[in-house]
VOTI-238954 format. One line per 5 residues: number of its first residue (from 1); for each residue x negated, y, z of N, C-alpha, C. Coordinates in steps of 0.1 Angstrom, whole numbers, plus 2048, in hexadecimal, padded with zeros to 3 digits. Layout:
NUM	X:Y:Z:X:Y:Z:X:Y:Z  ...;
This chain:
1	719:7B9:887:719:7AD:88F:726:7AE:89C  721:7B3:8A2:721:7B4:8B1:72D:7B7:8AD  739:7BD:8A4:74C:7BD:8A8:74C:7AE:8A0  745:7A9:89A:74C:79E:890:74A:791:89C  73B:793:8A4:742:786:8AD:74E:788:8B8;
6	74C:796:8BA:75D:799:8C2:76A:799:8BB  768:797:8B0:776:790:8A8:773:782:8A9  76B:77C:8A2:768:76C:8A6:76A:769:8B6  76B:772:8C1:76C:769:8CE:778:76D:8D2  785:775:8CC:790:774:8CB:798:772:8C6;
11	795:76D:8B7:79D:76C:8AB:79B:75A:8A8  7A0:751:8A8:79D:742:8A3:798:748:897  793:742:893:789:743:885:793:735:87B  793:738:871:79C:733:867:790:72C:863  794:720:858:785:719:855:78D:70E:84B;
16	78A:704:841:78F:6F9:83B:791:6EE:846  784:6F0:84F:781:6E8:85C:78C:6E8:866  78D:6F3:867:79B:6F6:86D:7A4:6F4:870  7AC:6F5:864:7B7:6F2:85A:7B9:6DF:85C  7B1:6D9:859:7AE:6CD:859:7AE:6C8:868;
21	7AB:6CC:873:7AC:6C8:880:7BA:6C9:884  7BD:6D9:87F:7D1:6DD:884:7D7:6D3:87C  7D2:6CA:874:7E0:6C1:86B:7DA:6B7:876  7D5:6B2:87A:7D2:6A7:883:7D9:6A8:890  7DC:6B5:896:7E0:6B8:8A0:7F1:6BD:89B;
26	7F9:6BC:88F:800:6C0:88C:803:6D0:88F  7F8:6D2:88A:7FC:6E0:88D:7FF:6EC:899  7FF:6E0:8A5:800:6EA:8AF:7F1:6EF:8B5  7F5:6F6:8BE:7EA:6F8:8C7:7E1:707:8BF  7EA:70C:8B0:7E4:717:8AF:7E6:725:8B6;
31	7D7:730:8C0:7DD:738:8BF:7E4:744:8B8  7ED:74D:8C4:7EF:755:8BA:7E6:75D:8B1  7F0:761:8A5:7E8:76A:89A:7E6:779:8A0  7E7:781:8A7:7E2:78B:8AF:7EB:78B:8BB  7E6:79B:8C2:7EA:79A:8D2:7F2:7A0:8D3;
36	7F9:7A4:8DB:808:7A7:8DD:806:7A9:8EE  7FD:7B1:8F5:7FC:7AD:901:807:7BC:909  809:7B9:912:811:7C2:91B:812:7D2:916  81E:7DB:915:81B:7EB:90F:816:7ED:91D  80D:7F6:91B:805:7FE:926:80C:811:922;
41	80D:817:92B:811:827:92A:808:830:925  7FB:82C:922:7F2:835:91C:7E9:82D:916  7E1:832:909:7D6:831:903:7D2:83B:8FC  7C7:838:8F5:7B9:841:8EF:7C0:845:8E2  7C5:837:8DA:7CE:83F:8CF:7DB:837:8CC;
46	7E0:83C:8C7:7EF:830:8C7:7F1:835:8B4  7F5:829:8AE:7F4:82C:8A4:804:826:89C  80D:82E:89A:81B:82E:897:81C:829:889  824:81D:885:821:814:87A:818:809:87C  81E:7F8:87E:818:7F2:875:819:7EB:869;
51	81A:7EE:860:818:7EF:853:808:7EF:849  806:7ED:842:7F9:7ED:83D:7EB:7F4:840  7F5:7FF:844:7EB:80F:844:7E7:80C:84F  7F3:80E:85A:7F2:80E:86E:7EB:800:870  7E5:7F3:86D:7E1:7E8:86D:7D2:7EA:86A;
56	7D3:7ED:861:7C0:7F6:859:7BC:7F9:85F  7C5:807:863:7BC:810:86A:7B5:80C:87A  7BE:805:87F:7BF:7FD:88A:7B4:7F3:88B  7B0:7E9:882:7A9:7E4:87D:79A:7EA:87D  798:7F4:873:78D:7FB:874:78B:803:879;
61	795:809:886:78E:80E:88F:786:80C:89E  78F:7FB:89C:786:7F2:8A7:77B:7ED:89E  77A:7EE:891:769:7E5:88F:761:7F1:88D  767:7FB:88A:75B:805:880:755:812:88C  763:812:895:75D:81D:8A1:760:819:8AF;
66	75C:80D:8B3:75A:80B:8C0:767:804:8C8  768:7F7:8C8:777:7F0:8CD:775:7F3:8DF  76C:7FD:8E4:772:7FF:8EF:77C:808:8F4  780:80E:8E9:791:819:8E4:798:80F:8E8  7A0:816:8EC:7B3:80B:8F4:7BB:80F:8E6;
71	7BB:807:8DF:7C3:80F:8D1:7D2:807:8D2  7DB:806:8CC:7E7:800:8CB:7F1:808:8C1  7F4:7FC:8B9:7FD:7FB:8AF:80F:7F9:8AF  812:807:8AE:822:803:8B2:829:802:8A4  837:7F5:8A6:83B:7F6:89C:84E:7F1:89D;
76	853:7FB:896:865:7F9:89B:86C:7EA:89B  863:7E4:892:868:7D7:888:860:7CE:88F  861:7C6:885:859:7BB:882:848:7BD:879  841:7B7:883:832:7BC:878:833:7B4:86D  831:7BB:861:830:7BC:857:83D:7B9:84B;
81	84B:7C0:854:85A:7C2:850:858:7CE:84A  850:7D9:846:856:7EB:842:854:7EB:835  84C:7F5:831:849:7F3:826:83F:7EB:821  837:7E6:826:82F:7DF:826:82C:7D0:81C  83F:7CF:81D:846:7C6:81B:84C:7CA:812;
86	851:7D3:80C:856:7D5:801:850:7DD:7F5  847:7D7:7EE:83D:7E0:7E1:83C:7D2:7DD  834:7D5:7CE:830:7CD:7C5:824:7CB:7C6  81B:7C8:7D1:80E:7C7:7D3:805:7C7:7C7  80B:7D3:7BF:7FF:7D6:7B3:7F0:7DE:7B9;
91	7E6:7D8:7B5:7DA:7DE:7BD:7D2:7E7:7B3  7CF:7F3:7AE:7C9:7F6:7A4:7C2:801:7AB  7B6:807:79F:7B3:816:7A3:7B3:81B:793  7BA:81C:789:7BD:822:782:7C3:82E:77F  7BF:838:786:7C2:844:788:7BC:84E:782;
96	7C2:860:786:7BC:869:77D:7B2:874:783  7B5:876:790:7B1:87E:791:79E:87E:79B  795:887:797:789:881:79E:78C:883:7AF  790:887:7B5:797:884:7C2:79B:874:7C2  7A5:871:7BC:7AE:864:7BA:7A4:859:7BE;
101	79A:852:7B0:793:852:7AE:78A:841:7B1  782:84C:7B7:777:844:7C4:77E:841:7CF  787:843:7D6:78E:83E:7DC:796:82E:7DC  79F:82C:7CF:7A1:825:7CE:79B:81A:7C6  791:81E:7C2:789:81A:7BB:77F:811:7CB;
106	77C:814:7D7:777:810:7DF:782:80C:7E5  78D:80B:7E7:79A:802:7ED:79E:7F7:7E3  79A:7F8:7D7:79D:7ED:7CD:790:7DC:7D1  780:7E6:7D7:777:7DE:7DB:777:7D5:7E9  781:7E0:7EA:781:7DE:7FE:789:7D0:7FC;
111	793:7D1:7F3:79F:7C3:7EE:799:7B8:7ED  78C:7B5:7E4:786:7AF:7DE:77F:7A8:7EA  77A:7AB:7F5:771:7A2:7FE:77F:7A1:809  78A:7AA:80B:790:7A2:81B:794:799:81B  797:790:813:799:780:818:78E:77D:822;
116	77F:780:81D:77A:77B:823:775:784:832  778:78F:82E:775:797:83D:780:796:848  788:794:845:796:790:852:794:783:84E  78F:779:84C:791:76D:851:7A4:765:848  7A4:76A:843:7B4:767:842:7B6:76B:831;
121	7C1:75D:82B:7BE:75E:81D:7CC:76A:81C  7C8:772:811:7D2:77E:80E:7D7:779:801  7D2:76A:7FA:7D5:761:7E8:7D2:771:7DF  7C7:778:7E3:7C0:780:7DB:7BE:77C:7CF  7C7:784:7C5:7BE:77F:7B3:7C2:78D:7AC;
126	7B5:78C:7A9:7B1:79B:799:7B7:78F:78E  7C1:79A:785:7CB:798:77A:7C7:7A0:771  7C4:7AC:774:7C4:7BA:769:7CE:7BC:76A  7D2:7CB:768:7E0:7CF:763:7DF:7D6:753  7E7:7D3:74A:7E4:7D8:73B:7F6:7E1:73D;
131	7F1:7EF:73B:7F6:7FA:737:7FF:7F9:728  810:7F7:727:812:7F9:719:818:806:719  812:80E:70E:813:81B:708:81B:81D:6FC  828:823:702:82E:826:6F0:832:832:6F1  82C:83A:6F4:829:848:6EB:81D:84E:6EE;
136	81F:85A:6E5:812:860:6E2:812:86B:6EC  816:871:6F6:813:878:704:80A:871:70C  810:863:70E:811:85C:719:804:856:715  800:852:703:7F5:84A:701:7E9:857:702  7E8:867:701:7E3:871:704:7DE:874:713;
141	7E8:870:719:7E4:875:72A:7DA:865:72D  7E2:857:727:7D8:84C:730:7C7:84E:72A  7C7:851:71C:7B9:853:717:7B3:85E:725  7B6:866:722:7B5:86E:72D:7B0:86D:739  7B6:865:747:7B6:85C:74C:7A6:852:74A;
146	7A7:84B:73E:79C:841:73F:794:847:73E  78F:856:738:784:85E:73B:783:860:747  78C:864:74C:787:86A:758:77F:859:764  78A:851:75F:781:847:76A:773:845:768  770:843:758:764:843:757:757:847:75B;
151	759:854:761:751:85D:763:74E:854:777  758:84F:778:759:84C:788:759:835:789  752:835:77C:750:824:77F:759:81C:777  766:822:77A:770:818:77B:770:80F:76A  77E:807:76B:77F:7FE:760:788:801:75B;
156	78B:808:74C:797:80A:747:791:80C:73B  798:800:732:794:802:722:7A0:7FE:71B  7A2:808:70E:7AD:803:704:7AC:7F9:6FF  7BA:7F0:6FE:7B8:7E4:6F5:7C7:7E9:6EA  7C2:7E4:6E1:7CE:7E4:6D2:7DB:7D8:6D5;
161	7E8:7E3:6D0:7EF:7D7:6D2:7EE:7CB:6CA  7E9:7C8:6C6:7E5:7B8:6C2:7E5:7AE:6D1  7D7:7BA:6D4:7D1:7AF:6E0:7DD:7B1:6EA  7E6:7BD:6EC:7F2:7BD:6F7:7F8:7AD:6F3  7F6:7AF:6E7:807:7A3:6E4:7FC:78F:6E7;
166	7F0:793:6E3:7E5:786:6E5:7E6:787:6F6  7E1:78A:6FE:7E3:78A:70C:7EF:787:718  7FD:78D:70E:808:789:714:815:784:70F  812:77A:709:81E:772:6FD:82C:776:6FB  82B:779:706:83B:77E:70D:844:787:706;
171	838:791:707:83D:7A1:704:840:7A3:6F2  84B:79D:6F0:84D:79C:6E1:859:7AD:6DF  85C:7B2:6E7:85E:7BD:6E8:858:7C9:6DF  85E:7D5:6E2:854:7E0:6D9:851:7DF:6CE  857:7D7:6C5:851:7DA:6B6:851:7E6:6AE;
176	84E:7E4:6A3:84D:7F3:69C:85C:7FB:69B  867:7F0:69C:874:7F1:69B:87B:7F7:6A8  876:7FA:6B3:87A:7F8:6BF:87C:809:6C3  884:80A:6CA:886:818:6CD:877:821:6D2  871:819:6D8:860:81F:6DD:85A:811:6D7;
181	851:813:6CD:849:80C:6CA:83A:806:6D1  837:7FF:6D7:827:7FE:6DD:81E:804:6D4  817:80E:6D6:80E:814:6CE:802:812:6D3  7FE:80F:6E0:7F2:80B:6E6:7ED:809:6F1  7EA:7FF:6F8:7E7:7FD:708:7D9:7FD:70F;
186	7D9:801:715:7CC:802:725:7C9:7F4:72D  7BE:7EE:72B:7BA:7E2:736:7B8:7EA:742  7BB:7E6:74E:7B2:7E9:755:7AC:7DD:75F  7A1:7D5:75F:7A1:7C7:75F:7A0:7C9:773  79D:7D0:777:79C:7CF:784:7A9:7CD:790;
191	7B4:7CE:789:7C3:7CF:78E:7C3:7C2:799  7CC:7C4:79F:7CA:7B8:7A4:7D6:7B3:7AF  7DA:7A8:7B3:7E5:7A5:7BE:7E3:79A:7C7  7E9:79B:7D5:7E9:793:7DE:7F3:790:7E5  7F8:78E:7EF:804:78C:7F6:803:795:802;
196	80E:79C:805:810:7AD:80B:811:7A5:818  819:79E:81C:81A:798:828:80B:795:830  800:78E:82B:7F6:785:829:7ED:792:82F  7EF:7A0:827:7E7:7A8:82B:7ED:7B2:838  7F2:7AD:837:7FB:7B8:849:7F7:7AB:853;
201	7F9:7A1:852:7F2:794:85A:7E7:792:85E  7DE:795:854:7CC:791:854:7CC:7A2:85A  7D1:7B0:857:7C8:7B5:85F:7CE:7B8:86F  7DE:7B1:870:7DE:7AF:882:7D4:7A6:888  7D4:79C:884:7CE:790:887:7BF:79A:88D;
206	7B8:79D:87E:7A9:7A2:886:7A7:7AF:88D  7B5:7B6:88C:7B6:7C4:895:7B7:7BC:8A3  7BE:7B2:8A3:7C2:7AD:8B3:7B9:7A7:8B5  7AE:7A0:8AF:79E:798:8B8:795:7A4:8B7  797:7B3:8B6:78F:7BB:8BB:794:7C4:8C7;
211	7A3:7BE:8CA:7A3:7C6:8D5:7B0:7CD:8D4  7B7:7D3:8C5:7C1:7D9:8C4:7CE:7D0:8C8  7D9:7DD:8D4:7E8:7D5:8D2:7F0:7DA:8CD  7F8:7D0:8C7:800:7CC:8BD:808:7CF:8C6  819:7D6:8C3:823:7D8:8CA:830:7D8:8BD;
216	834:7CD:8C0:83E:7CD:8B6:84E:7CE:8BB  85A:7D2:8B3:864:7D6:8BB:866:7E5:8C5  85F:7EB:8C2:857:7F8:8CA:85F:807:8BF  868:80B:8BE:868:810:8B7:866:822:8BB  85D:829:8B4:858:835:8BA:869:841:8B6;
221	86D:849:8BD:876:84D:8BC:875:85C:8BA  86C:864:8C1:864:86F:8C1:853:86F:8C6  84C:87E:8C1:845:87E:8C3:843:887:8D4  837:884:8DA:83E:88D:8EA:830:89A:8EA  833:8A4:8EC:82C:8B0:8EA:82B:8B7:8F8;
226	81F:8BC:8FC:818:8C1:90B:81B:8D2:906  819:8DA:912:81E:8E3:914:816:8EF:904  80C:8EB:905:804:8F0:8F9:809:8EB:8EE  811:8E2:8E8:818:8E0:8DD:80C:8D2:8D6  804:8D1:8DC:7FC:8C4:8D4:805:8B6:8DB;
231	804:8AE:8CE:808:89D:8D5:802:89A:8D9  80B:894:8EA:7FF:889:8EF:808:87F:8F3  811:87D:8E9:814:86A:8E8:823:867:8E1  82A:85E:8E3:838:85D:8DA:841:859:8E6  84C:85D:8E5:85A:855:8EE:85A:84B:8E2;
236	85F:83F:8EB:862:832:8E5:871:82A:8E9  876:81E:8E4:880:81B:8E6:878:810:8F1  86D:811:8F4:869:80B:907:860:812:90A  869:822:90C:860:82A:912:852:833:90D  853:839:919:845:84A:912:838:840:90F;
241	82F:843:905:826:83D:907:81C:84C:900  814:84F:90C:808:859:90C:7FE:854:902  7F8:85E:8F9:7E9:85A:8F1:7DF:863:8F1  7D2:861:8F1:7C6:86F:8EE:7CE:876:8DD  7D0:86B:8D2:7D4:86F:8CA:7DE:861:8C3;
246	7E6:86B:8BE:7F3:866:8B7:7EF:861:8A5  7F3:853:89F:7EF:859:891:7FF:852:88A  804:85A:881:810:855:87E:809:84E:86B  810:840:868:807:83B:862:814:830:85E  825:839:857:832:838:859:839:839:84E;
251	831:83B:843:83A:83A:835:840:845:834  850:842:82C:856:849:82E:860:850:838  85B:84D:847:862:854:84F:856:85C:855  84A:861:853:843:86B:857:84C:87A:85E  853:87E:850:858:884:854:866:883:85E;
256	866:87C:863:872:877:86B:86A:87A:87C  861:875:87A:85A:879:88B:851:888:887  851:88D:880:848:899:884:852:8A1:883  85F:89E:87E:86A:8AF:87D:86E:8AE:88C  866:8A1:899:86E:8A2:8A7:861:8AB:8B0;
261	858:8B0:8A8:84C:8B6:8AF:84D:8C2:8A8  85A:8C9:89F:856:8D5:897:84F:8D5:88A  84A:8CA:885:83E:8CB:87A:847:8C8:86F  843:8D4:868:847:8D5:856:83E:8CE:850  83F:8C5:847:837:8BF:83E:83B:8BF:82D;
266	82C:8BE:828:834:8BF:816:838:8B2:813  840:8AC:81A:844:89C:814:853:89A:812  854:892:809:865:887:802:864:882:805  86F:879:80D:86E:86C:80C:87A:869:7FD  872:859:7F5:87B:856:7E9:87E:847:7F0;
271	888:840:7E3:88A:838:7E6:881:82E:7DA  877:822:7DE:874:81E:7D0:877:80E:7D0  87F:80C:7C6:884:7FC:7C3:87A:7F4:7BC  87A:7E6:7C1:87B:7D9:7B6:87F:7D1:7BA  87D:7C4:7B0:885:7B9:7B5:882:7AE:7AD;
276	881:7A1:7B1:87B:796:7AA:882:788:7A5  87F:781:796:885:776:791:886:76B:798  88C:761:797:88D:753:798:87A:752:793  879:744:79B:86D:743:799:86D:737:78A  864:73B:785:860:735:777:84F:72B:774;
281	84D:728:768:841:725:767:838:731:765  82D:72D:769:822:738:766:821:73D:757  823:748:753:825:74F:746:821:75C:744  81C:760:74E:814:774:74F:80D:772:75A  7FA:771:754:7F2:770:75E:7EC:780:761;
286	7F4:789:75F:7F0:797:75F:7FC:7A0:764  7F2:7AF:767:801:7B6:76F:808:7C1:763  80F:7C0:760:816:7C7:751:81E:7D6:755  81A:7DF:751:81E:7F0:757:823:7F5:748  82C:7F7:745:831:802:73C:838:80F:743;
291	82C:81C:743:833:825:748:83C:82E:741  83A:82B:733:845:833:72D:853:830:731  856:822:730:863:81D:732:865:817:73E  85E:819:748:860:81C:75A:862:80D:75F  85B:804:75B:859:7F8:761:84C:7F1:765;
296	849:7E9:76C:83D:7E1:76B:842:7D2:775  837:7CB:770:839:7BC:778:82E:7B5:777  82E:7AC:77E:829:7A0:782:829:796:782  829:789:782:82C:77D:788:822:777:792  82B:771:79C:826:76C:7AA:823:762:7A6;
301	817:75B:7B7:813:74B:7B3:822:740:7B3  82A:747:7B9:838:741:7B9:83F:743:7AD  83A:744:7A5:841:74A:795:84C:757:792  852:759:79F:858:767:79E:852:772:799  85B:775:790:858:781:789:858:790:791;
306	84E:795:796:852:7A6:79E:852:7AF:793  85B:7B8:799:860:7C0:78D:863:7CC:79A  85C:7D8:793:862:7E3:795:863:7EC:78B  869:7FC:78F:869:803:787:86C:810:78D  873:81D:787:86E:829:791:879:82C:798;
311	873:831:79E:87A:837:7B2:88C:840:7AC  893:83E:7B7:89B:848:7B7:898:855:7B3  8A7:85F:7AD:8A1:869:7AB:89E:875:7B3  8A9:871:7C0:8A8:879:7C9:8A1:878:7D4  89E:87F:7E1:89B:877:7F0:8A5:870:7F0;
316	89F:866:7FA:8AB:85A:7FF:8A1:851:809  8A8:84C:815:8A4:846:81F:8A8:83A:81C  8AE:835:810:8B6:826:812:8A7:81B:80F  8AE:80F:80D:8AA:806:810:8AC:7FC:804  8B9:800:800:8BC:7F6:7F4:8BA:7FC:7E7;
321	8C1:7F9:7DE:8BC:7FD:7CE:8CE:805:7C9  8C6:80D:7C2:8D6:811:7BA:8D4:808:7AA  8E0:80D:7A8:8E3:803:79F:8DE:808:78E  8E0:815:78D:8D9:819:785:8CE:81B:781  8C2:81D:78D:8B4:818:789:8B7:806:788;
326	8BA:801:78B:8B8:7F2:78A:8BB:7EF:77B  8C8:7F7:770:8CC:7F5:76B:8C0:7F6:75E  8BA:804:762:8B3:80D:75A:8A5:806:75A  8A2:7FA:762:898:7F4:765:897:7E9:75F  8A1:7E1:763:8A6:7D7:758:8A7:7D9:749;
331	8AC:7DF:745:8AC:7E6:737:89D:7E8:72E  894:7ED:73B:885:7F0:736:87E:7E5:734  880:7DD:73F:87A:7D1:740:881:7C1:731  88A:7C3:72D:88F:7B9:724:88D:7C2:716  88A:7D3:717:882:7D5:70B:87B:7CD:707;
336	870:7CE:710:863:7C9:70E:861:7B8:70E  86A:7B3:716:869:7A2:718:87B:7A0:70E  87F:79C:706:88D:799:706:891:78A:708  87F:785:70E:88A:777:70C:88A:777:71D  88C:780:724:88E:782:736:89D:781:738;
341	8A4:783:72D:8B0:786:730:8B9:778:735  8AF:770:735:8B7:763:73B:8B2:75D:749  8A5:769:74E:8A2:767:75D:8AF:768:765  8AB:764:774:8B7:768:77A:8AE:771:784  8B5:777:78C:8AE:781:795:8B1:77E:7A0;
346	8A8:77E:7B0:8AC:776:7BA:8AF:782:7C7  8A7:788:7C4:8AB:795:7D2:8A2:7A1:7CD  8A6:7AD:7D5:8A4:7BA:7CE:8A4:7C0:7DF  898:7D0:7E0:89B:7D5:7E6:895:7E1:7E3  892:7E8:7F2:88E:7FA:7EA:882:7FC:7FC;
351	87C:803:7F8:873:80A:802:870:81C:7FF  874:81E:80E:876:82D:810:868:834:810  860:83B:802:854:83C:809:852:84E:809  849:853:80C:84A:860:80F:83E:867:7FE  842:873:7FA:839:878:7F4:839:885:7F1;
356	828:889:7F6:827:89B:7F1:827:89E:7E7  827:8AD:7E6:82C:8B4:7D5:827:8B1:7CD  81A:8B0:7CF:80C:8AD:7C9:810:89E:7C0  80E:892:7CA:815:885:7C7:806:87B:7CE  800:884:7D6:7F1:883:7DA:7F6:880:7E8;
361	7ED:875:7F1:7ED:872:7FB:7EB:87E:803  7EB:879:812:7E9:888:81B:7E2:87F:827  7D7:881:828:7D1:87D:839:7CA:888:83B  7CD:88E:84A:7CC:897:850:7CE:898:859  7C8:8A1:864:7CB:8A2:875:7DA:8AA:86F;
366	7DF:8B3:878:7EA:8BB:875:7E8:8C8:87E  7EF:8CE:87F:7ED:8DE:889:7F1:8D6:897  7FA:8D2:899:7F9:8C7:8A6:7F1:8C3:8AD  7E7:8CB:8B1:7DB:8C1:8B9:7E0:8B1:8BA  7D8:8A5:8BB:7D7:89D:8C1:7E6:895:8B1;
371	7E7:896:8AA:7F0:88F:8A1:7EB:893:893  7EA:880:890:7E0:87D:87F:7ED:878:879  7EE:87E:86C:7F9:878:862:7ED:871:857  7F3:867:850:7EF:85E:842:7FC:858:83D  7FF:863:837:80E:864:82A:80E:867:81E;
376	816:865:818:81C:868:80D:80E:861:7FE  810:850:806:80C:848:7F9:815:844:7F7  819:848:7EE:823:846:7E0:81A:839:7D5  820:829:7DD:81D:81F:7D8:810:81B:7E0  811:81D:7EF:801:81D:7F6:7FF:80C:7F6;
381	802:806:7F1:7FE:7FB:7F5:7EE:7F4:7EE  7EA:7F7:7E0:7DC:7FB:7DD:7D3:801:7E8  7DA:80E:7F0:7CE:810:7F9:7CC:80A:808  7D6:804:80B:7D5:7FE:81A:7C1:7FC:81D  7BD:7F6:814:7B0:7F5:81F:7A8:803:81D;
386	7A9:80B:816:7A0:818:812:7A6:820:81A  7B5:81D:81A:7BD:82A:821:7B9:82A:834  7B9:816:835:7B7:818:843:7A7:819:84A  79D:819:83E:78F:81B:843:78B:82C:848  795:831:840:78F:840:839:799:845:84C;
391	7A9:843:84A:7B3:848:854:7AA:845:864  79E:83A:863:79C:832:86F:78F:83F:874  789:843:866:77D:84A:86A:782:85B:86B  78D:85A:86B:796:86D:86E:799:86B:87C  79D:863:880:79F:85F:88B:796:85C:898;
396	78D:859:892:77D:858:898:774:85D:89E  777:86B:894:76D:872:88F:772:881:892  77D:884:88D:784:88F:88B:789:899:883  77D:88F:873:77A:897:869:77B:88F:860  783:895:853:782:888:847:777:880:844;
401	77F:877:83B:774:868:839:774:870:82C  764:874:823:765:877:817:76B:875:80E  76C:86A:80A:77B:863:804:786:86B:805  78A:873:80D:797:878:810:796:887:815  78B:88E:813:789:89A:817:78E:8A6:80F;
406	796:89F:803:7A1:8A7:7FD:7AD:8AB:7FF  7B3:89F:808:7C2:89C:803:7C2:89B:817  7BE:8A9:81B:7C7:8AE:828:7D0:8B7:822  7D7:8BA:82F:7E1:8C2:82F:7DC:8D4:82B  7CF:8D4:82A:7C8:8E4:827:7D1:8E1:81B;
411	7D0:8DB:810:7CD:8DE:805:7E1:8E2:804  7E9:8E3:807:7F8:8EA:804:7F3:8F7:807  7F2:8FD:80D:7F1:90E:811:7E8:910:805  7E1:90D:801:7D4:915:7FC:7D8:90E:7EC  7E6:908:7E9:7E7:903:7D8:7DF:8FB:7D6;
416	7D2:8F3:7DB:7CA:8EA:7D5:7D1:8E0:7D3  7D3:8DD:7C9:7E2:8D1:7C8:7D9:8C3:7C0  7DA:8BB:7C6:7D3:8AD:7BB:7E1:8A8:7B5  7E4:8AC:7A8:7ED:8A7:7A6:7E9:898:79B  7F1:890:7A2:7ED:882:79E:7F9:879:795;
421	7F6:876:78A:7FE:874:77E:800:863:781  7F1:85E:787:7F2:84F:785:7F7:84C:792  7FF:852:79D:800:84D:7A9:808:844:7A7  812:844:79F:81F:836:79D:819:82C:791  81B:823:792:817:81B:784:825:822:77B;
426	82F:826:77D:836:824:771:83B:834:772  82F:83A:772:833:84A:771:82D:84E:762;
């Protein structure tokens, strides 16, 4: 209750009444959504990366683990302009491993109440996801995933081809004479979408209200180490900043920073591309995923189709799209939705993400004292709330949260891999 009171005292409360009052003022006089105080030379905890995971970590640190800590979030660009703005906003928990499912179930549940908690409209919409299956090996794997999910109370149930076509009238491809006819489907009712920028802004506003300092246009160039090898801060474009603890939540740039401290991690960076169509009238009210063809899509509130496909085949820090990946994704899309050939595409983009050897995330202290990482979030948008909550727990207590205790760096020397085929929607 005390934390909530602090948040209300430092952040302007949004409500129907405040919006109406703002309209009479011609929406002048609104206070800034988040704090941008002067940059200090020393903080208790410095979080590098003001994306979804970094901002969520700062918020849960301040809310659950004491607002007296001096916490700073550093972002090299503008808030919400990194990978949190380069995704297809799919929220789901249909994973395979016993270690993964409880974490993502928790994250989906946190998303459900996040608009109210942050007092910021995320435009959260539970749509449900339909997995369209075209091959027998994938059908066997997806049935196995359903049985494991049942053990954890997650929702995943089979549906017939007739039910798929009833729910998605535009899906006219994949018939008996197709290259890959549709064999069956799985429905994941808890899957949802929301606004990616609203998630970043909502967490930033709530964290700022609890005293977190957010510094945009502050690029971290390297990690600082003391004589013992411990990480004691960061070198930025605005000078040195010392920190008791340094936390990295920088997605595909994790290894770029850890290399400056002589630390090698089991991560590789890849480019994952997506694109959107022109807006059309609402015709698709669920998320469609076809892992055998390598394509997934949903329709936004503006009417655009948000479409994603497979990652680039090799390591890359690029943020544009490879023509062959683009063509493969479009061909797969038209194989299921032939009528989409008349659609015009508006824009395309890529995000560089890091991936561990077993396709599962890493949340862990490192061999460099004072340095903590949250990385390997391949398609980590769905994990933002639980990822921030558990990373905050690790930074505050020094011990992994029960939901993430299997996802530390310790699993790699002992080959205790958590090989997760459910990491990406198009796997």
